[in-house]
C-alpha positions as CSV (number, residue, x, y, z in Angstrom):
1,X,-1.2,60.4,21.2
2,X,-0.9,56.9,20.5
3,X,1.9,54.6,20.3
4,X,1.9,51.7,17.9
5,X,3.4,48.7,18.0
6,X,4.4,46.5,14.6
7,X,4.2,43.1,15.3
8,X,6.0,40.8,12.4
9,X,3.9,37.9,11.0
10,X,6.9,36.3,9.2
11,X,8.5,33.0,10.8
12,X,12.5,32.3,11.4
13,X,13.3,29.8,8.7
14,X,13.8,27.2,11.4
15,X,10.1,26.9,11.7
16,X,9.6,26.8,8.1
17,X,11.9,24.6,6.2
18,X,11.9,24.8,2.5
19,X,12.4,21.2,1.0
20,X,14.6,21.3,-1.9
21,X,12.9,20.1,-5.2
22,X,14.7,16.6,-5.3
23,X,13.4,15.4,-1.8
24,X,9.7,16.0,-2.4
25,X,8.2,12.4,-3.4
26,X,6.2,11.8,-6.2
27,X,3.6,8.8,-6.2
28,X,2.4,7.5,-9.3
29,X,-0.7,4.9,-9.3
30,X,0.5,1.7,-11.4
31,X,-2.5,0.0,-11.3
32,X,-6.2,-0.8,-9.4
33,X,-6.7,-4.8,-9.4
34,X,-9.8,-6.4,-8.7
35,X,-9.3,-9.6,-6.2
36,X,-12.1,-12.0,-7.2
37,X,-10.9,-15.3,-5.9
38,X,-13.1,-18.8,-6.3
39,X,-13.1,-21.4,-4.5
40,X,-11.7,-20.2,-1.3
41,X,-9.2,-23.7,-1.2
42,X,-6.4,-22.3,0.3
43,X,-4.5,-22.0,-2.9
44,X,-2.3,-18.8,-3.6
45,X,-2.7,-16.7,-6.4
46,X,-0.4,-14.1,-7.9
47,X,-2.1,-10.7,-8.5
48,X,1.1,-8.9,-9.6
49,X,4.4,-9.2,-10.3
50,X,7.1,-6.8,-11.2
51,X,10.0,-6.9,-13.9
52,X,12.2,-4.8,-11.6
53,X,12.2,-4.2,-7.8
54,X,10.0,-1.0,-7.0
55,X,10.1,1.1,-4.4
56,X,6.4,1.7,-3.5
57,X,3.7,1.0,-1.7
58,X,0.5,-1.5,-2.0
59,X,-2.6,-1.3,-0.6
60,X,-5.0,-4.2,-0.3
61,X,-8.6,-4.2,0.7
62,X,-10.7,-7.0,1.6
63,X,-14.4,-6.2,0.6
64,X,-15.7,-10.1,1.4
65,X,-16.4,-12.4,4.2
66,X,-13.1,-14.6,4.1
67,X,-9.7,-13.5,5.5
68,X,-6.6,-13.0,3.3
69,X,-3.4,-13.7,3.7
70,X,-1.2,-11.5,1.6
71,X,2.3,-12.4,0.8
72,X,4.7,-9.7,-0.6
73,X,7.6,-10.3,-2.5
74,X,10.8,-8.7,-2.0
75,X,14.0,-8.9,-3.9
76,X,17.7,-8.8,-2.6
77,X,17.5,-11.9,-0.7
78,X,15.1,-10.0,1.4
79,X,11.9,-12.0,3.5
80,X,8.4,-11.8,2.4
81,X,6.4,-9.8,4.1
82,X,3.2,-11.6,5.1
83,X,0.3,-10.4,7.3
84,X,-3.7,-11.6,7.1
85,X,-6.1,-8.9,6.3
86,X,-9.8,-9.7,8.3
87,X,-13.2,-9.1,6.1
88,X,-13.7,-5.7,6.1
89,X,-10.3,-4.6,6.5
90,X,-7.1,-3.5,4.6
91,X,-3.5,-3.0,5.1
92,X,-0.7,-0.5,3.6
93,X,2.5,-2.2,3.0
94,X,5.9,-0.3,2.0
95,X,9.3,-1.6,0.8
96,X,11.9,0.0,-1.5
97,X,12.0,-3.7,-3.0
98,X,9.0,-4.6,-4.2
99,X,8.5,-7.3,-6.5
100,X,5.4,-8.7,-6.5
101,X,2.1,-10.2,-4.1
102,X,0.1,-13.2,-3.7
103,X,-3.6,-13.7,-1.9
104,X,-4.7,-17.1,-0.3
105,X,-7.9,-16.7,0.8
106,X,-9.0,-19.0,3.7
107,X,-12.0,-19.6,5.2
108,X,-15.4,-20.2,3.6
109,X,-17.0,-22.1,0.2
110,X,-17.5,-19.9,-2.8
111,X,-21.2,-20.4,-2.6
112,X,-22.0,-18.7,0.6
113,X,-18.7,-15.9,0.3
114,X,-16.3,-15.0,-2.2
115,X,-12.7,-14.0,-1.4
116,X,-13.3,-10.2,-3.3
117,X,-11.2,-7.1,-2.5
118,X,-8.9,-4.3,-4.2
119,X,-5.5,-3.7,-4.2
120,X,-3.9,-0.3,-5.2
121,X,-0.3,-0.3,-6.2
122,X,1.9,2.9,-6.1
123,X,5.7,3.9,-7.1
124,X,7.7,6.4,-5.2
125,X,9.2,7.9,-7.7
126,X,11.5,10.6,-6.1
């Protein structure tokens, strides 16, 4: 005669919280922008400008041999986000009030190295 023991495989609700449908973020890719800047003369070039502020993300990949100085503008009198992206690196920027970004190519002459890369803009629509 054998005794059988039943084991429950369901977890208590504390371990598997359910998200309400309106809390799940949805992301829309707005644009993939090619960055091809020449000459590398320290002049900032605007690659994207929004008509209205967006809640989203900007991903910038430096695929060249020059340093990129990135300035992300925000609305509502917030200071800009600034950072540098070294060659063969990338950065991810996030804000609830994105309005645009510029890139300043720092370093070499374009005959030797171009300032090239990609930027992807994603909208967070809750």
